[in-house]
C-alpha positions in Angstrom: 12.5 63.6 46.6 12.6 66.2 44.3 16.0 67.4 46.1 17.1 63.8 46.3 16.6 63.2 42.6 18.4 67.0 41.6 21.2 67.0 43.8 21.8 63.7 45.9 21.4 61.1 43.1 23.6 62.4 40.9 26.7 62.1 43.4 26.0 58.6 43.6 27.7 56.3 40.1 24.7 56.0 37.6 24.7 52.1 37.7 23.7 52.1 41.4 20.3 53.4 40.8 20.4 55.6 43.8 17.4 57.3 43.1 15.2 54.3 42.9 16.8 53.4 46.2 15.5 56.5 47.9 12.2 56.3 46.1 11.5 53.1 47.5 12.2 53.5 50.8 10.4 56.7 50.8 7.2 55.4 49.4 7.6 52.0 51.8 7.9 53.8 54.9 4.9 56.3 53.8 2.8 53.3 52.9 3.6 51.6 56.4 2.3 55.0 58.1 -0.7 55.1 56.2 -1.4 51.7 56.4 -1.4 52.3 60.5 -3.5 55.7 60.1 -5.9 53.6 57.8 -6.3 51.1 60.6 -7.3 53.5 63.3 -11.0 54.7 63.7 -10.8 58.2 61.9 -13.4 60.9 61.9 -15.1 60.9 58.3 -13.9 63.9 57.0 -10.4 62.6 57.4 -11.4 59.6 55.8 -12.4 61.2 52.6 -9.0 63.4 53.0 -7.1 60.2 53.3 -8.9 58.4 50.3 -8.5 61.5 48.1 -4.7 62.3 48.7 -3.7 58.0 48.6 -6.0 58.2 44.8 -5.3 61.7 43.5 -3.2 63.8 45.1 0.1 61.4 45.7 0.0 59.9 41.9 -0.6 63.5 40.7 1.6 65.9 42.9 4.4 63.8 44.0 5.3 60.9 41.9 3.9 63.0 39.1 6.3 65.5 39.7 9.9 63.5 39.7 8.9 61.3 36.8 10.9 58.5 38.1 11.6 55.1 36.1 10.7 52.7 39.2 6.7 53.9 38.6 6.9 53.4 34.9 8.4 50.1 35.7 5.5 49.4 38.3 7.9 48.5 41.2 6.0 50.8 43.4 2.7 49.6 43.9 -0.1 51.0 45.9 0.1 52.8 49.0 -2.5 50.7 50.5 -4.1 47.5 49.4 -7.3 47.2 47.4 -9.1 45.3 50.7 -8.2 48.6 52.7 -9.2 51.1 50.5 -12.7 49.2 50.0 -12.9 49.1 53.7 -12.3 52.8 54.1 -14.8 53.5 51.3 -17.5 51.1 53.2 -17.1 53.0 56.4 -17.6 56.3 54.5 -20.8 54.9 53.2 -21.8 53.8 56.4 -21.2 57.0 58.4 -22.7 59.0 55.8 -25.7 56.8 55.4 -26.1 57.2 59.4 -25.6 60.7 59.5 -27.4 61.8 56.5 -30.5 59.8 57.8 -30.1 61.7 61.4 -29.4 65.3 59.6 -32.4 64.6 57.3 -35.0 64.2 60.3 -33.5 66.9 62.2 -34.3 69.1 59.4 -37.8 67.9 58.7 -39.0 68.1 62.2 -37.7 71.4 62.5 -39.3 72.9 59.1 -42.4 71.0 60.4 -42.6 73.0 63.5 -43.5 76.1 61.2 -46.4 74.5 59.3 -49.3 74.9 61.8 -47.9 78.1 63.1 -49.5 81.5 61.7 -46.3 83.6 61.6 -44.3 84.7 58.3 -42.2 81.9 57.0 -40.3 80.9 54.3 -39.3 77.1 54.0 -35.8 75.9 52.9 -36.7 72.4 53.7 -35.3 71.5 49.7 -32.0 73.5 49.7 -31.2 72.2 53.1 -31.9 68.5 51.8 -29.6 69.2 48.5 -27.0 70.8 50.7 -26.7 67.7 52.9 -26.4 65.3 50.1 -24.5 67.1 47.8 -21.8 67.4 50.2 -21.2 63.5 49.7 -22.1 63.3 46.2 -19.7 65.7 45.2 -16.6 64.8 47.4 -16.6 60.8 46.4 -16.3 61.3 42.8 -13.1 63.3 43.1 -11.7 60.1 44.9 -13.1 57.4 41.9 -15.8 57.0 40.0 -16.4 53.7 41.8 -16.9 55.1 45.1 -19.3 58.5 43.2 -21.2 55.7 42.4 -21.5 54.0 45.8 -21.8 57.0 47.2 -24.8 58.5 45.1 -26.8 55.3 45.6 -26.0 55.6 49.4 -27.7 59.2 49.2 -30.6 58.6 47.0 -31.6 55.7 49.4 -31.6 57.8 52.0 -33.5 60.7 50.3 -36.6 58.0 49.2 -36.0 57.4 53.0 -36.6 61.0 53.9 -39.6 61.6 51.2 -41.6 58.9 52.6 -41.5 60.5 56.1 -42.1 63.7 54.3 -44.8 62.3 52.5 -46.5 61.0 55.8 -45.9 64.3 57.9 -47.6 66.3 54.8 -50.6 63.8 55.2 -50.9 64.1 58.8 -50.7 68.0 58.5 -54.0 68.4 56.1 -56.0 65.6 58.2 -55.2 68.0 61.6 -58.6 69.5 61.9 -57.1 72.4 63.7 -54.2 73.2 60.7 -57.6 74.3 59.0 -58.6 76.7 61.4 -55.9 78.5 60.3 -56.2 82.0 58.6 -56.9 80.6 55.1 -54.5 82.6 53.2 -51.5 81.1 55.8 -53.0 77.8 55.3 -52.7 77.9 51.1 -49.4 79.4 51.8 -48.2 76.5 53.7 -49.4 74.3 51.2 -47.7 75.9 48.3 -44.2 75.9 50.2 -44.9 72.0 50.4 -45.5 71.4 46.6 -42.8 73.9 46.2 -40.3 71.3 48.0 -41.2 69.0 44.9 -39.4 70.0 41.6 -35.7 70.6 43.2 -36.1 67.3 45.6 -37.1 65.4 42.3 -34.4 66.9 40.1 -32.0 65.6 42.8 -33.2 62.2 42.8 -33.0 62.0 38.9 -29.5 63.3 39.1 -28.8 60.6 42.0 -29.9 58.0 40.0 -27.8 59.0 36.4 -24.9 58.6 38.6 -25.8 55.6 40.7 -25.6 51.9 39.4 -28.8 50.2 38.0 -30.1 49.2 41.5 -30.5 52.7 42.1 -34.0 52.4 40.1 -36.2 51.2 42.9 -34.9 54.0 45.1 -35.7 56.3 42.4 -39.1 55.2 41.8 -40.0 55.0 45.7 -38.5 58.9 45.7 -41.0 59.9 42.7 -43.8 58.4 44.1 -43.7 59.8 47.2 -43.2 63.1 45.5 -46.4 62.6 43.4 -48.3 61.9 46.5 -47.3 65.1 48.6 -48.1 67.2 45.1 -51.3 65.3 44.5 -52.8 65.7 47.6 -51.5 69.6 48.0 -53.0 69.7 44.5 -56.7 68.5 45.7 -56.5 70.5 49.1 -56.0 73.9 47.2 -58.6 72.7 44.3 -61.4 71.9 47.1 -60.6 74.7 49.0 -60.9 76.9 45.5 -64.2 74.8 44.4 -66.1 75.7 47.8 -65.9 79.1 47.2 -67.1 78.6 43.6 -69.8 76.5 44.3 -72.5 79.1 44.9 -71.9 80.4 41.3 -71.5 76.7 39.6 -74.9 76.5 41.8 -76.7 79.3 39.3 -75.7 77.6 36.1 -78.4 76.1 33.6 -81.3 77.9 35.1 -83.5 80.6 33.5 -81.9 83.3 34.8 -78.7 82.3 33.4 -80.1 82.7 29.9 -80.2 86.0 30.3 -77.3 87.0 32.6 -73.8 86.5 32.6 -73.6 87.0 36.8 -72.9 83.3 37.3 -69.9 83.1 35.0 -68.6 86.3 35.6 -68.1 85.3 39.4 -66.8 81.9 38.5 -63.7 83.9 36.5 -63.3 86.7 38.4 -62.8 84.1 41.5 -60.5 82.1 39.4 -58.3 84.6 38.2 -58.4 86.4 41.9 -57.1 82.9 43.1 -54.5 82.6 40.7 -52.2 85.1 41.8 -51.6 83.2 44.8 -51.2 80.4 43.3 -48.8 81.4 40.7 -46.2 81.6 43.5 -45.8 77.8 42.8 -43.3 76.1 41.1 -43.5 76.3 37.2 -44.0 72.4 36.9 -46.3 71.8 39.5 -48.2 75.1 38.9 -49.0 73.8 35.4 -50.1 70.4 36.7 -52.6 72.2 38.8 -53.9 75.0 36.5 -54.7 72.0 33.9 -56.8 70.4 36.8 -58.3 73.6 37.9 -59.1 74.0 34.2 -60.6 70.2 33.9 -62.5 70.9 37.3 -64.1 74.0 36.2 -65.1 72.8 32.8 -66.5 69.6 34.6 -68.9 71.7 37.3 -69.7 73.9 34.6 -71.2 71.2 32.4 -72.6 68.8 35.2 -75.7 71.1 35.9 -76.5 70.9 32.2 -76.2 66.8 32.4 -78.6 67.0 35.5 -81.4 68.3 33.3 -82.0 71.7 34.5 -83.4 72.6 31.2 -85.4 71.3 28.5 -85.0 72.9 25.1 -88.0 71.8 23.6 -88.3 74.3 20.8 -85.6 75.3 18.3 -85.6 79.0 19.9 -85.0 77.7 23.3 -82.1 75.7 21.8 -80.5 78.4 19.8 -80.5 80.6 22.7 -79.0 77.9 24.8 -76.2 76.6 22.6 -75.3 80.6 22.1 -75.1 80.8 25.8 -72.6 78.0 25.9 -70.4 79.5 23.3 -70.3 82.8 24.9 -69.0 81.1 28.3 -66.7 79.0 26.5 -65.4 81.5 25.2 -65.1 83.7 28.2 -63.5 80.3 30.1 -60.7 79.5 27.1 -59.7 83.1 27.8 -59.0 82.9 31.4 -57.5 79.7 31.3 -55.0 80.9 28.5 -54.5 83.8 30.4 -53.7 81.4 33.7 -51.1 79.7 31.2 -53.0 76.7 30.9 -51.8 73.5 29.1 -54.8 71.6 28.9 -55.9 72.9 25.2 -57.8 69.3 24.9 -60.6 70.8 27.3 -61.7 73.9 24.6 -63.6 72.2 22.7 -66.0 70.4 24.9 -68.4 73.0 25.3 -69.1 74.2 21.7 -69.3 70.2 20.7 -72.1 70.4 23.2 -73.6 73.4 22.0 -73.4 72.2 18.4 -75.5 69.0 19.6 -78.1 71.2 20.9 -78.1 73.5 17.8 -78.4 71.6 15.0 -81.5 70.4 13.8 -80.8 67.7 10.9 -79.8 63.7 12.5 -77.1 63.5 10.1 -75.1 66.5 11.4 -75.8 65.6 14.9 -74.8 61.9 14.4 -71.4 63.7 12.9 -70.8 66.1 15.9 -71.3 63.4 18.6 -68.9 61.2 16.3 -66.4 63.9 17.0 -67.1 64.1 20.6 -66.6 60.4 21.0 -63.2 60.9 19.1 -62.2 63.9 20.9 -63.4 62.6 24.4 -63.4 59.0 24.3 -64.7 58.5 28.1 -68.2 59.6 27.1 -70.9 56.9 26.8 -74.5 56.3 25.8 -76.0 57.6 28.7 -74.8 60.7 28.5 -75.2 61.3 24.5 -78.8 60.1 25.6 -79.2 62.5 28.1 -77.9 65.5 25.8 -80.6 64.1 23.1 -83.2 64.2 26.4 -82.5 68.0 26.9 -82.8 68.9 23.3 -86.3 67.1 23.4 -85.4 64.8 20.7 -87.5 61.7 21.5 -87.9 60.2 17.8 -86.8 56.8 18.4 -85.3 56.1 15.0 -83.4 59.5 15.0 -82.4 58.6 18.5 -80.8 55.1 17.5 -79.0 56.5 14.8 -77.2 59.0 16.8 -76.4 56.7 19.9 -75.1 54.4 17.7 -72.0 56.4 17.5 -72.0 56.2 21.3 -72.6 52.4 21.5 -69.8 51.7 18.9 -67.3 53.3 21.6 -68.7 51.3 24.4 -68.3 48.3 22.5 -65.1 48.9 21.9 -63.9 49.9 25.4 -60.0 48.8 26.3 -59.4 49.8 22.6 -57.4 52.2 20.9 -60.2 54.8 21.6 -59.9 54.9 25.4 -58.6 57.8 27.1 -55.6 58.5 29.1 -56.1 59.0 32.8 -55.2 63.4 32.5 -57.5 63.5 29.8 -60.9 62.1 31.3 -63.6 64.2 31.6 -67.2 62.8 31.3 -66.3 60.0 33.5 -66.5 62.4 36.4 -70.0 63.6 35.2 -73.1 61.4 36.4 -76.2 61.2 34.5 -78.9 61.1 37.8 -81.4 58.9 36.1 -81.6 56.5 33.1 -82.2 58.8 30.2 -85.3 58.0 27.7 -85.3 54.8 25.9 -81.7 53.8 26.5 -82.5 50.4 27.3 -84.5 49.7 23.9 -82.8 47.3 21.6 -80.2 49.2 19.1 -81.9 47.1 16.2 -80.5 49.4 13.5 -76.9 49.4 11.7 -74.1 50.4 13.6 -71.4 53.0 12.8 -68.2 51.4 12.2 -65.3 52.3 14.3 -63.2 53.1 10.7 -66.0 55.5 10.2 -65.3 57.8 13.2 -61.8 57.6 11.8 -62.8 59.4 8.5 -64.3 62.3 10.7 -63.3 65.7 9.8 -61.0 67.5 12.2 -62.8 70.3 14.3 -64.6 72.7 12.6 -65.9 76.2 13.7 -69.1 75.9 15.6 -71.6 77.3 13.7 -72.5 80.8 14.5 -75.6 81.4 16.8 -78.7 82.6 16.3 -79.4 86.3 18.0 -81.1 85.9 21.3 -84.4 86.9 21.6 -84.9 89.5 24.0 -87.1 89.8 27.2 
């Protein structure tokens, strides 16, 4: 057409519009040919090429080069009708849905075959899934924005379906008793590999949802839910394995030997520090969630034997020794989890606050400390506070009820502003094995209003422990 316009058309009288005649003839013949091609059952790659050439290449690289008046006047029209174009896009979406479903299940099957083996192996599951889907989600927008949105929605639906299958197979993997007979390091490595699929696939789902239409949201939620289930399951498996190894050390806590020896806590800190080297192979996002849960679980297991009543602090001297030991252990645990990059700093105050309740002597100070416990850990209950008062030997009825009034106000306000979020639960996981002393007596004294709790001072440094007596 460039040659016609530059060499042939000038040979005709200007009024005949010779170039327009040639152009319309060329355009019409091309439309007839490409329409016949569109009616054939083309392979997916050819259909992509046809749509891209029709929507992008022909207007830009053919018609755009000849700069014809006929195009500006809208005389040519489209090579293919809107219905034909839509039909080609529908066929692409249908084929992509079928092909990617089969391909995704194939890569999942190939990956799963390695989960139960003891051989060295590095999973590429997440990368393979992204490559399979991105091949289509990157080509479709180059044809048209609307087609890009439809393809993103299609691929997101396929991804959500794939992730649900992935979740089921991960659950089956961990339920298989034979898998746990693998070498411990191999089992942990496989579990970390499964968790590491999450961030990349989650980012892909989020990206597809942003590109796709509003109706993509349910598929994004289904994808996120499946990944959350996989992550929680793998975290629970890793946490349980680690705390099975730590349990003998926790069993030594809150006994007489614990008061004069750091052996138990040194074992806990040493084991956690060593195992963290393997866990650090995890991607940053799931690692942060895991180490925060390890932090919470470690402090729960540390505090649990205290509330079982293993120690009784009937004298000022004993209370001072126990409080001092609690503070020292709390500082050591805090240093450990800072080194592990835990972001759960809300846990740092729990053991020092319990130490203060045991160490303080006058009722108003104890009541103030319990109030700050209530503020910082809203899932604490009267039974926890009453057990703590039992441990410190506080049997005086009036003093007990003055202190327990703070915890009672929390229970009366359950469901209000002081209710803890799910990831900030602590005392809810610490059972009290027996009804504490005088818990059922009527609370006849004046309540501490909740507005009083709001005026409590921000956390202050724990009071220094008294020197421990030497045996």
